[in-house]
C-alpha positions in Angstrom: -0.3 0.3 -0.1 1.2 3.2 -0.9 1.5 6.1 1.4 0.7 9.7 0.5 2.3 13.3 1.5 -0.4 15.6 2.0 0.5 17.6 -1.2 0.4 14.0 -3.0 -3.6 13.9 -2.1 -5.3 14.8 -5.7 -2.4 12.1 -7.1 -4.3 9.2 -4.2 -7.5 9.9 -5.2 -6.6 9.2 -8.9 -4.5 6.1 -8.6 -6.9 4.7 -6.4 -10.0 5.2 -8.6 -7.9 3.1 -11.1 -7.3 0.4 -8.6 -10.5 0.4 -7.5 -12.1 0.0 -11.2 -9.1 -3.1 -11.7 -10.6 -4.4 -8.3 -14.0 -4.7 -9.3 -12.6 -6.1 -12.4 -11.0 -8.7 -11.2 -14.5 -10.2 -9.6 -16.1 -9.9 -12.9 -15.0 -11.8 -16.0 -17.3 -9.7 -18.3 -16.0 -5.9 -17.6 -13.6 -4.8 -19.6 -12.0 -1.5 -17.4 -8.8 -1.5 -18.7 -8.7 1.7 -21.3 -10.5 3.6 -18.2 -7.8 2.7 -15.6 -5.3 3.4 -18.3 -6.3 7.0 -18.8 -6.3 7.5 -15.1 -2.7 5.9 -15.2 -1.3 8.3 -17.7 -3.4 11.4 -15.8 -1.7 10.2 -12.2 1.6 10.1 -14.2 1.1 13.3 -15.4 -0.1 14.4 -12.5 3.4 13.3 -10.9 5.6 14.6 -13.2 3.9 18.2 -12.6 3.7 17.9 -8.5 7.8 16.9 -8.4 8.9 19.2 -11.2 9.2 21.8 -8.8 9.5 21.1 -5.0 9.6 23.5 -2.6 11.7 23.4 0.1 9.1 22.2 2.5 8.2 19.2 0.5 11.6 18.0 0.2 11.5 17.8 3.6 8.2 15.5 3.3 9.3 14.1 0.7 13.2 13.0 2.4 10.8 11.6 5.4 8.8 9.6 3.6 7.8 5.9 6.2 8.9 4.1 3.1 12.3 5.7 1.7 14.9 2.8 1.6 17.1 3.4 4.9 20.7 2.4 5.7 19.4 -1.0 6.6 18.7 -1.6 2.6 21.5 -0.1 1.3 23.7 -2.1 3.4 21.8 -5.3 2.6 21.9 -4.2 -1.3 25.2 -2.9 -1.9 27.5 -4.6 0.9 28.5 -8.1 1.0 30.2 -10.1 3.9 28.7 -7.3 6.2 29.9 -8.2 9.8 28.2 -6.0 11.8 30.3 -4.3 15.3 28.6 -3.5 18.3 29.0 -1.4 21.5 31.3 1.9 22.0 33.5 -0.2 24.4 32.7 2.5 27.2 28.6 2.6 28.1 26.4 0.2 25.8 25.3 -0.4 22.4 23.1 2.2 20.3 20.4 1.0 17.8 20.4 4.3 15.9 23.7 3.5 14.5 25.3 0.8 12.5 28.2 -0.1 11.4 30.9 -3.0 10.5 33.1 -4.4 7.5 32.5 -4.8 4.6 32.9 -5.8 0.7 31.5 -2.9 -1.9 31.9 -4.5 -5.2 34.5 -7.3 -3.7 37.2 -3.7 -1.8 36.7 -4.5 2.1 35.5 -1.4 3.2 33.9 -0.1 6.6 30.3 0.8 6.3 28.3 3.4 8.7 25.0 4.7 8.8 21.7 5.9 10.8 18.8 3.8 11.0 15.4 4.8 11.5 14.0 1.2 11.3 10.6 0.6 9.1 7.8 -0.3 10.9 6.5 0.8 14.8 8.7 -2.0 16.7 11.6 -1.0 14.7 11.6 2.7 14.7 10.9 2.3 18.6 13.9 -0.2 19.0 16.4 2.6 16.7 14.9 5.7 18.2 14.0 6.8 15.0 17.2 7.4 13.4 18.2 9.8 16.6 21.8 8.7 18.1 22.8 8.9 21.4 26.5 9.7 22.4 27.5 5.8 22.7 26.3 5.9 19.0 29.0 8.5 17.6 31.7 6.7 20.2 31.0 3.5 18.5 31.0 5.4 15.0 34.4 6.9 16.0 35.9 3.6 17.2 35.2 1.8 14.1 36.1 5.2 11.5 39.6 4.9 13.8 39.5 0.9 13.1 39.5 1.4 9.5 41.9 4.1 9.7 44.5 1.1 11.5 43.5 -1.2 8.9 43.6 1.0 5.9 40.1 0.7 4.9 37.8 3.3 3.3 35.1 4.5 5.1 31.4 5.0 4.0 29.0 6.6 5.9 24.8 6.7 5.0 23.4 9.8 6.8 19.6 9.5 8.1 18.6 11.2 11.2 16.6 14.2 12.5 19.1 15.3 14.6 20.7 13.7 17.6 19.0 12.5 20.5 18.7 15.5 23.1 17.2 13.2 25.9 18.6 13.8 29.5 20.4 10.9 29.9 22.0 11.6 26.5 22.9 14.8 27.5 24.4 13.4 31.4 26.6 11.6 28.9 28.4 13.7 27.1 26.2 14.1 23.7 27.7 17.3 22.6 31.3 16.0 23.3 30.9 12.8 21.3 29.8 14.2 18.3 32.5 17.1 18.3 34.6 13.7 18.7 32.9 11.9 15.6 33.2 15.1 13.6 37.1 15.6 14.9 37.7 11.7 13.9 36.2 12.2 10.8 39.1 15.1 9.9 41.9 13.0 11.1 41.7 9.6 9.3 44.1 9.1 6.7 41.7 6.7 4.4 39.0 8.2 1.9 35.9 9.2 3.8 32.9 9.4 1.6 29.7 10.1 2.4 25.8 10.2 1.0 22.8 12.1 3.0 20.0 9.4 1.9 17.1 10.7 3.5 17.3 13.7 6.6 21.0 15.5 7.5 19.8 16.7 10.8 22.3 19.4 12.7 25.6 18.0 14.7 24.0 14.3 14.3 24.6 14.4 10.5 28.1 16.4 10.7 29.3 14.2 12.7 29.4 11.4 10.2 29.3 13.6 6.9 32.3 15.5 7.6 34.0 13.9 4.2 36.3 14.0 1.7 33.2 13.7 -0.8 29.8 14.2 0.3 26.4 13.4 -2.2 23.2 13.9 -1.6 20.1 12.3 -3.3 17.6 14.4 -4.9 14.9 14.9 -2.6 17.3 14.8 0.7 18.0 17.6 2.8 20.8 18.6 5.1 20.4 21.1 7.3 21.5 23.2 11.1 18.2 22.7 12.2 15.1 21.2 11.3 12.7 23.2 9.6 9.9 22.9 12.7 13.0 24.1 15.3 13.9 26.8 13.2 10.6 28.2 12.7 9.8 27.9 16.9 13.5 30.3 17.8 12.6 32.5 14.8 9.1 33.0 15.0 7.9 31.4 18.0 5.8 29.5 15.6 6.4 26.0 14.2 3.8 26.5 12.2 6.4 28.7 10.2 8.5 25.5 9.0 7.6 26.5 4.8 9.3 29.7 5.7 12.0 28.3 7.8 12.5 25.3 4.9 13.3 28.3 2.2 15.4 29.9 4.8 17.6 27.3 5.5 19.0 26.1 2.2 18.7 23.0 3.0 17.8 21.2 -0.5 20.6 19.0 -2.2 20.6 21.8 -5.2 21.1 24.2 -2.7 23.8 22.6 -0.8 25.9 21.9 -3.6 25.7 25.4 -5.1 27.2 26.1 -1.7 29.8 23.4 -2.1 28.1 21.7 1.0 27.1 18.7 -1.1 29.7 17.5 -4.1 27.2 16.0 -6.1 23.3 15.1 -6.6 22.0 11.8 -7.1 19.1 11.6 -9.2 15.9 10.3 -7.5 12.4 8.4 -9.6 10.0 10.2 -10.8 8.2 10.8 -7.2 11.0 10.0 -4.6 12.9 7.2 -3.5 10.3 5.3 -1.9 8.5 4.5 -5.7 11.3 2.5 -6.9 13.9 1.8 -3.5 16.4 -0.9 -5.9 16.8 1.7 -8.5 17.6 4.6 -6.1 19.9 2.4 -3.9 21.6 1.4 -7.6 22.5 4.8 -8.1 24.2 5.0 -4.2 26.3 2.7 -5.0 27.5 3.7 -8.3 27.9 7.1 -6.8 30.0 5.9 -3.7 31.9 3.5 -6.2 32.6 6.6 -8.0 33.4 8.7 -5.3 36.0 6.3 -3.6 37.6 6.0 -7.4 38.5 9.1 -7.2 40.1 9.2 -3.7 42.0 5.9 -4.8 45.0 7.8 -6.0 45.8 9.8 -3.0 48.0 9.5 0.5 47.1 9.8 3.9 48.4 13.5 4.4 46.3 14.2 0.7 43.2 12.4 1.9 43.9 15.1 5.5 44.8 17.6 3.7 41.8 17.1 0.7 39.0 17.0 3.8 40.0 20.4 5.6 40.3 22.5 2.8 36.9 21.4 1.9 35.1 22.5 4.8 37.1 25.3 5.2 35.7 26.4 1.8 32.5 26.1 2.7 30.7 29.3 2.4 32.8 31.3 0.2 30.9 29.8 -3.1 27.4 30.9 -4.3 26.6 32.9 -1.5 25.1 35.5 -4.4 22.8 32.7 -6.1 
């Protein structure tokens, strides 16, 4: 069953009518409704193209948060072989909002780390909706340092509303853990590539995405704060999230122009959730291309490349 976003309700009605006609025909062999259903399909396809031709930043946020969008686990299972999960931060415990481990990408060993939101109520609660606690970031630090010792490229998949702001997380040093993870990203001497596959929220995303190369899916978002949070601070009204989304310049297109992201990965018409396999394949090709760009750089060059990338941020595209 397709989950429709608010702005897709007219589309839902048309697609629903087409399916209803076909369901009626299945129960009556004498009925021939295919021509009428095909006309509805064509109308729905045209409407889908129109809806996604000029998505506003707020609507892109909605698409990036779509519950059926492929998540980190889906990418790991489809793109990587011999995946061996590694758990725990060796200090407090395990954080299921962050998954990571050793794997092979096209036969080449890598370390893959990502936020996992879960795909149903039970798994979303277990994964804390992709909001990592300090132990999640410390686990990521441990895995990145391990990759550095063994000379393995690091691939990170970012999809989080932000780091978990709970009392326990703050007591265990949430901000320090995020800072350490960001510092580790900048310090390791192996290739580090990152893909924003859904939401890239605040420092919780930066801690994984301070990479040599950052790619974003076409309808993903990456921002210092959520539009709702920004609206609450600036206007004392979270309902002004549409205006906040515009001001934050959080889309993949804006961030590529500003030099924060390096490339945009096209999504199927209607978003990644309408064709997960195609989306995952496109992300896999992009990861391989980014790693190939970095393969000939030595340790010093990789560190310099990464640091210079972040020093350049905000110096281009400002007049756009």
